[in-house]
N, C-alpha and C positions, 0 to 999 in steps of 0.2 A: 588738206591743210598740212603745212610744214611742221617737221618736228626736231627738235634739238636734242642730240644724244651726247652724253659726256661719258668719256671713260679712258682709262689708261692713260691720263694726261693729255688727251687730245680730244677736241671738240668736233663733233660731226653734225653736218645740217644735210638733211635729205641724201645721205649717204657720201657725202664730199667732205673730206678732211679741212677743217677751219683753222686758221691762226689769228690770234689777236695782233693787231697791226695800229701804230698811232699814227695820225696825220696831223697837220698844222691847219688851224683855220684862222682867218681874219673876218671878225665881227664888227660891222660898222652900222650906226644907224641910217635908216632910209629916208630919205627926203621925204616922203609921203607918209612916214610913221613905221613903226616896227623896226626890224633889223635884217640887213643883207649879211650872209656869211658865205665865205669862199673858201675852199680848200687849197691850199698851197701847191700841194703835190700832184693834184689830179684836176681836170677840166670840169669841176664840179662845183655849182653853187647853188643857194636858195635863199628864202627868206622866212620870216615868221614875224608874228605880232609882239612876241617877247624873245629875249635871248634865250630861255630854255626851249622854246618852240622852234627857234632857228636852229639850235645845236640838234634838237631832236630830228627836224627835217634834213639836217646836213647829213646825219648819221645814216639815216634811211636811204638818202640820195648815193652816198658813199657805196652803201652795201648793194644798191641796186647796179651801179656802175661797175662794181667789182665782179657781181655775178655775171653780167654779160660779157665783161672781158674774158673772164674764166672759161665761159661756155665757147666764145669764139676760138680761144687757144686751144680748147679739147678738140674742136672740129677741125682745126686745120693741122694738129700736131699729130704726125703719124710715126716719128722716130722715138728712140730711147728718151726718158727725161731723166735729166741729172741735176743735182744742185751744184751751185758755185758760190764760194763764200769769197768775197774781196775786202780789201780794207778801204775805207772811204772817209773823208772829212766828216768829223761829228757835226759840223755845222750843216751838213746836207742831210742828216740822218735825224735831226732834232725834230 
């Protein structure tokens, strides 16, 4: 079972430092009922019977997608990791 540790202003999940990130989603009524929801920034989409269920399912799907991406990055990254800060149009970051 996974555990969540919070300390010194950082969140840790299974020993990995985590950051809170906002994503934009588009929620639409599904033809067959319920709702379809798509993340604008990532190739992630899901559905739910209610808006709340669709949002909950999308959060879970995004977290799963990011966990896989992070694991693949760790597997193939051999060099030093550094942070790069750039200025970007705020419309891209909303």
